C-alpha positions in Angstrom: -17.4 -16.3 -5.6 -14.8 -18.9 -5.9 -15.3 -18.4 -9.3 -15.5 -14.6 -9.6 -11.8 -14.9 -8.3 -10.5 -17.7 -10.4 -11.5 -15.9 -13.7 -9.6 -12.5 -12.0 -6.7 -14.2 -11.4 -6.8 -15.9 -14.7 -7.7 -12.1 -16.1 -4.5 -10.6 -14.6 -2.1 -13.7 -15.5 -3.6 -12.3 -19.3 -2.8 -9.2 -18.3 0.6 -9.6 -17.4 1.7 -11.9 -20.2 0.7 -9.2 -22.8 2.7 -6.7 -20.7 5.7 -8.8 -21.0 5.2 -10.1 -24.5 5.4 -6.1 -25.3 8.2 -6.0 -23.2 10.3 -8.7 -25.2 8.7 -7.2 -28.1 10.8 -3.9 -28.0 13.3 -5.5 -26.1 14.8 -7.4 -29.6 13.5 -4.5 -31.9 14.1 -1.4 -30.1 14.7 2.0 -32.4 15.9 5.5 -31.7 11.9 6.5 -31.0 10.9 3.2 -30.5 9.9 1.9 -26.5 12.2 0.4 -24.5 12.2 -1.8 -21.9 14.0 -2.5 -18.7 14.6 -6.0 -17.7 12.3 -7.3 -15.6 14.2 -9.1 -13.4 17.3 -7.1 -13.4 17.4 -5.4 -9.0 19.2 -2.0 -8.6 22.4 -2.9 -6.4 23.4 0.4 -5.5 20.9 2.6 -3.9 22.7 5.8 -3.8 21.3 8.6 -6.1 22.9 9.7 -9.4 21.6 13.0 -10.4 23.4 12.8 -13.9 22.5 9.0 -14.5 18.7 10.4 -13.7 19.1 13.0 -16.0 20.4 11.5 -18.7 17.2 8.5 -18.1 14.8 11.2 -18.5 16.4 12.6 -22.0 16.5 9.2 -23.9 14.7 10.6 -26.4 17.3 12.7 -27.8 19.1 9.6 -28.9 21.3 9.2 -25.8 20.1 5.5 -25.0 19.5 3.0 -27.5 19.7 0.0 -25.6 16.9 -0.4 -23.6 19.4 -1.9 -20.8 20.5 0.1 -17.5 17.8 2.8 -18.1 15.7 3.4 -14.9 13.1 6.2 -13.9 13.8 9.1 -10.9 11.1 9.2 -7.9 7.8 9.9 -8.9 7.9 13.3 -7.6 12.2 14.7 -7.6 14.2 14.3 -11.0 17.1 14.2 -7.6 15.9 10.9 -5.9 15.7 7.0 -6.9 12.4 5.8 -8.2 12.7 2.7 -5.5 11.9 5.3 -3.0 8.4 5.7 -3.7 5.7 4.4 -1.9 1.9 4.8 -1.7 0.6 8.7 -2.4 3.6 10.7 -1.9 4.7 8.4 0.6 8.7 7.4 0.9 10.2 3.9 1.5 13.9 3.1 1.8 15.6 3.7 -1.5 16.8 -0.4 -0.5 13.2 -1.2 -1.3 13.0 -3.6 -4.0 10.4 -3.4 -6.5 8.3 -5.4 -8.6 6.7 -4.8 -11.8 7.1 -3.6 -15.5 9.0 -0.8 -16.9 8.3 0.8 -20.4 9.9 3.6 -21.7 8.4 5.7 -25.1 10.3 8.8 -26.6 8.8 11.2 -24.0 7.0 9.0 -21.6 7.8 6.2 -18.6 5.8 4.0 -17.5 5.5 1.6 -14.6 2.9 -1.6 -13.8 2.5 -3.2 -10.7 -0.1 -5.2 -8.3 -0.7 -8.3 -6.7 -3.5 -10.3 -5.7 -4.7 -13.2 -4.1 -6.7 -16.3 -4.3 -7.5 -17.6 -0.8 -9.5 -19.4 1.7 -9.4 -17.5 5.3 -10.7 -19.2 8.1 -11.2 -17.2 11.4 -11.2 -18.7 14.8 -11.1 -21.6 13.8 -11.2 -23.6 16.8 -14.8 -22.2 17.7 -13.9 -20.7 21.0 -16.5 -18.0 19.8 -19.0 -16.3 18.3 -17.5 -14.5 14.9 -15.5 -17.5 13.4 -16.3 -17.4 9.8 -14.8 -18.8 6.6 -14.4 -17.6 2.7 -13.3 -17.9 -0.8 -12.0 -14.6 -2.5 -9.3 -12.8 -4.1 -8.1 -9.7 -1.8 -6.3 -7.1 -5.6 -4.8 -4.0 -6.4 -3.3 -3.0 -10.5 -1.1 0.3 -10.7 0.1 2.4 -13.3 2.1 5.2 -13.4 3.6 7.2 -16.0 5.5 10.1 -15.9 7.6 12.6 -18.0 9.7 15.7 -18.1 8.9 19.1 -18.3 11.7 21.4 -19.7 15.2 20.6 -17.7 13.9 20.9 -14.1 9.9 20.1 -14.0 8.5 16.3 -13.9 4.9 15.6 -14.8 3.7 12.4 -13.1 -0.1 10.0 -13.2 -0.9 7.6 -10.9 -3.8 5.0 -11.5 -4.7 2.3 -9.2 -7.7 0.0 -9.3 -9.0 -2.5 -7.0 -11.6 -5.4 -8.1 -12.2 -6.4 -4.3 -16.1 -6.0 -4.6 -16.2 -8.1 -7.0 -13.8 -10.6 -5.4 -14.9 -10.2 -1.8 -18.2 -9.3 -2.1 -19.6 -5.8 -0.4 -19.5 -7.3 2.9 -15.3 -7.5 2.5 -13.5 -10.4 4.3 -14.0 -12.0 7.5 -10.8 -10.8 10.2 -11.4 -10.8 13.8 -11.6 -7.9 15.5 -11.3 -6.0 12.7 -13.5 -2.9 12.4 -14.2 0.8 9.9 -16.7 1.7 7.5 -20.1 0.1 6.6 -22.0 -2.8 4.7 -26.2 -2.5 3.9 -26.1 0.7 6.8 -24.9 -1.2 9.5 -20.9 -1.5 10.6 -18.4 -3.8 9.1 -16.7 -5.8 12.0 -14.7 -8.2 12.4 -14.3 -8.2 8.2 -12.5 -6.3 5.9 -14.1 -4.0 4.2 -13.5 -4.3 0.2 -11.5 -1.0 -1.7 -12.5 0.7 -4.0 -12.7 0.3 -7.5 -10.9 3.6 -8.2 -8.5 3.8 -5.6 -6.4 6.7 -6.4 -6.5 9.0 -10.3 -3.6 11.7 -9.4 -1.5 13.5 -11.0 1.7 15.6 -9.7 3.8 18.1 -10.6 7.7 18.5 -9.5 9.6 21.4 -9.8 13.7 20.6 -9.5 15.3 24.2 -7.5 18.2 22.5 -7.3 19.6 18.8 -6.7 18.5 19.7 -3.0 15.4 20.8 -3.4 12.7 21.1 -5.0 8.9 21.8 -5.1 5.6 19.1 -4.9 2.0 19.8 -5.7 -0.2 16.6 -6.2 -3.9 16.0 -6.9 -6.1 13.1 -6.6 -9.2 12.0 -6.8 -9.0 9.9 -4.9 -5.6 10.1 -3.7 -3.7 10.0 -0.8 -2.9 12.8 2.1 -0.1 13.0 3.5 -0.5 11.2 6.9 0.7 8.2 8.2 3.3 5.4 6.6 2.8 4.0 3.5 -0.7 2.0 2.8 0.3 -1.9 3.6 -0.4 -3.0 0.5 2.8 -1.0 -0.7 5.0 -2.3 1.7 7.6 -5.0 0.9 7.3 -5.7 4.5 3.7 -6.6 4.1 2.9 -7.0 0.6 3.3 -11.2 1.1 0.6 -11.3 3.9 -3.1 -10.9 2.4 -4.5 -9.3 5.2 -5.1 -5.4 6.3 -3.6 -4.6 10.1 -5.8 -4.5 12.5 -4.8 -0.6 13.1 -5.0 -0.1 9.6 -7.7 2.6 10.9 -5.4 4.2 13.1 -2.6 4.3 10.8 -3.0 4.5 7.0 -6.5 4.6 6.0 -6.3 7.5 4.4 -4.8 5.8 1.4 -8.4 5.8 -0.3 -9.5 9.5 0.2 -11.7 11.4 -3.0 -10.2 14.3 -2.7 -6.8 15.4 -2.1 -4.4 18.4 -2.5 -0.9 18.2 -1.1 2.0 20.3 -1.3 5.1 19.6 -0.4 8.9 20.5 -0.5 12.4 18.7 -0.2 15.5 19.6 0.8 18.2 16.8 0.7 17.4 14.0 3.0 13.9 16.0 4.5 11.1 16.7 3.1 7.5 18.4 4.7 4.5 18.2 3.4 0.5 19.4 3.7 -2.7 18.1 2.4 -6.1 19.7 2.5 -8.5 16.8 1.8 -11.8 14.8 2.5 -11.6 13.3 5.5 -15.0 10.7 5.3 -14.2 7.1 4.6 -15.0 5.7 1.1 -19.1 5.0 0.6 -20.4 1.6 0.7 -20.7 2.5 -3.3 -17.2 0.8 -4.3 -17.5 1.1 -8.2 -17.8 5.0 -8.3 -16.9 7.9 -7.2 -17.9 10.1 -3.7 -18.4 13.5 -3.7 -15.0 15.6 -3.0 -14.7 17.7 0.0 -11.6 19.2 1.3 -13.0 19.8 5.5 -9.2 18.1 6.7 -5.9 18.6 7.0 -2.5 17.2 8.0 1.2 17.3 7.8 4.0 14.8 7.8 7.9 15.2 8.0 9.5 12.6 6.3 13.5 11.7 6.7 15.2 9.0 5.1 19.2 9.4 6.7 20.6 6.6 4.7 19.1 4.2 1.9 18.0 1.4 4.0 16.0 4.0 6.1 12.7 5.9 5.9 11.0 7.8 9.1 8.4 9.6 9.3 6.1 11.4 11.6 2.4 12.9 10.5 -0.9 14.5 12.1 -4.2 14.3 10.7 -7.2 16.5 11.8 -10.6 14.5 9.9 -13.6 15.6 9.8 -16.1 13.1 10.5 -14.5 9.8 9.2 -17.2 7.3 9.6 -20.9 7.4 8.2 -22.2 5.9 11.1 -21.0 8.6 13.5 -21.1 11.9 11.2 -20.4 14.3 14.3 -17.3 12.2 15.5 -14.1 14.3 14.9 -10.6 12.1 14.5 -7.3 13.7 15.6 -4.6 11.0 14.2 -0.6 11.1 14.9 1.5 8.9 13.6 5.0 7.8 13.6 7.4 5.1 11.6 10.5 3.8 10.7 10.4 1.1 7.7 14.0 -0.6 7.1 15.1 -2.6 3.7 18.7 -4.7 3.4 19.1 -6.5 0.6 22.1 -9.3 1.2 22.3 -10.0 -2.5 20.1 -9.5 -5.5 17.6 -12.2 -4.4 17.7 -11.9 -0.8 16.5 -9.1 1.6 14.6 -8.4 4.6 11.9 -5.5 5.2 10.1 -4.5 8.3 8.0 -1.9 9.6 7.1 -0.6 12.7 4.6 1.8 13.1 2.4 3.4 15.8 -0.5 5.6 15.2 -3.1 7.3 17.6 -6.5 8.5 17.1 -8.0 11.1 19.8 -11.5 11.7 19.0 -12.2 14.2 21.9 -14.0 14.3 25.3 -11.2 11.8 26.7 -12.1 8.7 23.9 -8.2 8.5 22.5 -6.9 5.1 21.0 -3.4 3.7 20.7 -1.6 1.1 18.0 1.6 -0.3 17.5 2.7 -2.7 14.4 5.9 -4.3 14.0 5.4 -6.6 10.6 8.4 -7.7 8.7 9.5 -9.7 5.6 12.6 -12.3 4.9 13.0 -12.6 1.1 15.3 -16.0 -0.2 15.4 -16.6 -3.3 12.0 -18.1 -3.9 11.1 -18.5 -0.6 9.7 -16.2 1.6 9.0 -16.3 5.9 7.1 -13.0 7.3 5.1 -11.9 10.5 3.0 -9.3 11.9 2.9 -8.4 15.5 -0.3 -5.6 16.3 -1.6 -3.8 19.6 -4.7 -2.0 19.3 -6.8 -0.1 21.8 -11.1 -0.1 20.4 -13.9 0.9 22.0 -17.0 -1.0 22.1 -18.8 1.3 19.3 -16.2 0.4 16.6 -16.7 -3.4 17.8 -20.6 -2.8 17.5 -20.8 -4.5 21.4 -23.5 -3.0 24.1 -23.4 -4.0 28.0 -19.8 -2.3 28.1 -19.1 1.4 29.6 -19.3 4.5 27.6 -15.7 5.1 28.4 -14.5 1.3 28.0 -11.0 0.5 25.6 -10.3 -3.0 25.0 -6.5 -4.4 24.7 -6.2 -6.3 21.7 -2.8 -8.1 19.9 -2.3 -10.5 17.7 0.2 -12.2 16.2 0.4 -13.6 12.5 3.4 -15.8 10.7 3.5 -16.9 7.2 5.5 -18.3 4.4 5.4 -19.0 0.8 7.0 -20.1 -1.8 7.5 -19.1 -5.6 6.9 -22.2 -6.9 6.1 -20.7 -11.4 7.7 -17.6 -13.3 5.8 -16.5 -16.3 5.6 -13.6 -18.6 7.6 -12.0 -16.3 5.4 -12.8 -13.3 6.0 -14.8 -9.9 3.0 -17.4 -9.0 3.3 -18.6 -5.4 1.9 -20.7 -2.9 1.4 -19.8 0.6 0.0 -20.9 4.2 -0.5 -18.3 7.3 -2.2 -18.6 10.3 -3.1 -15.6 13.3 -3.1 -16.0 16.8 -5.5 -13.3 19.0 -4.6 -12.3 22.7 -8.3 -11.2 23.7 -9.0 -8.9 26.2 -10.9 -10.8 30.0 -13.6 -8.6 29.2 -14.2 -9.7 25.6 -13.4 -13.6 26.3 -16.9 -14.9 26.4 -17.8 -13.4 23.1 -14.2 -14.3 21.3 -12.4 -17.0 23.4 -9.2 -16.6 25.0 -7.0 -17.2 22.3 -9.0 -17.5 18.6 -7.2 -18.6 16.0 -6.9 -18.0 12.4 -5.5 -19.8 9.4 -5.5 -19.3 5.7 -3.9 -20.5 2.1 -3.3 -18.7 -0.7 -1.8 -18.7 -4.6 -0.6 -15.2 -5.1 0.3 -13.7 -8.4 2.9 -10.1 -8.9 4.8 -9.4 -11.1 8.4 -10.5 -10.6 11.3 -8.4 -9.0 12.9 -5.4 -11.2 
C-alpha cells in the first residue's frame, strides 16, 4: 500500500508539472485565439462582484483581452457571481475564499483544475487503552476539473469531473479513524474506519440562465453529483483542506456529496438562493471503480445566503430513502445548518472557519445531533488548524451489542494540526505536517475505547498553489 501511495503522489506531481508547463508555454506565446492562462500565484484581493468585468472575461474570445493577466472565471452557476464562491456541488463558499488550482482559457471555454493528495502514516489509539487501535500508510486524494462557456449573452454551460484513487491507495476498507461509521466492506459495516471514495466522485453538467444581474435560474444534473443538502463537503472547504481525515459527523452533514443520480433546480435573487433536488438516497456501494444504478427516490431543499464577502450561510433538509445498505428499511430525515467564514489578512495570510450542525432523524424516537467547528489559519508557508466535533451515535452505527435499543452515545473529538510548505514547483505546493486527535469517550464505551484515546499522523501534502 505504501508503494502504491508513493506512485500516486509521483503521478500527481507529473500531472501538475505538465499542466503548469502548458500554463507557462501559453503565457509566453498567447495570441487572439490561443489558450490564455491566469497567473497561478495571483490571489484575488477585491471580493466584490463586477458584472461587467465578468461579461468581459467570458467574451475574451472576441479579442477583448490578449494578455492572459487579470482574466478570471465567473461562478460555475452564475454570470453575476465570483468564482471564489464555488464549493462542492452547487454549494456556496464565501467570496473571500482563497482558491488553489490552475486556470486555462481557450477561445470559448474556461477550465480550472485542482485537487489534493496526502501521503501519510496514521495511527489510532497510540496508547492502546482500547481495543480498536490501528495503523496504516495511505494516501487520501481527489482531483477535479471544471469547464464552462457562455451561451449567447445570458447563458452559462458548466461541466465538472471529480476523481479519487482512494480505492487504490487506501484499500476497500479505507483508513483507521476512531468512532467513524458509515458504508460497508465485504458485507460488513465499516466502523472505526473511513470508507474510500469512488473513482468517479462527480460527473455533472449545469446550465444557468441570467434573467438580470439580480436573478438567475440553474439546472444541474450529476451522475454522480451532489444534491442541495448540507454545507460544502469537507474536502472542498478551505477550513479543512489541510486535514487528511473526514469528519466523524460526515454522515450527519455532508455525506451526500457522492450520489449516483442527482437533479437540482435553483433560483438566485441577489444574495439569496433556494434549491430543490431529487436524488438517489443510497450511499455508494462497495464497488468503487464503477457506477451505481441511478434512482430518484429522495429529495431535499436548501436555502443559501451570502450576506457579505466573508460569510456563507445555509439551511437544508433532505428526506433520504434507505441510505445504508445493511439497513434498507431505515429512512433518514437529515437537517443541516452551517456558517462558513473567510477573512484575508493579506495576499498570503488568511483564516477560514466552518461551523456546522447536522441532525439525523430515523423515526421511532431515533434522532441524533452533530456539531462541528473547524478552522485553518494560513500564514504564508505555515498553517495551523483545528477541528472540534460532537456527534451522537447509536449501537448499530458502531456495530456494538449488549446495549439497549434506544441507547445513544455522546462522542467528542478535538484535532490540532500544523504543516509547513517547504517547496514550490510547477505551480504546486509540497508541505509536511503533523496532527493529533484526542477523543472523549462516553462512560459506557470506555471499556472498549478507553477514556481518552489519542491518534496521531504525519504526512506530506501536495496541492496546486494559491491563485
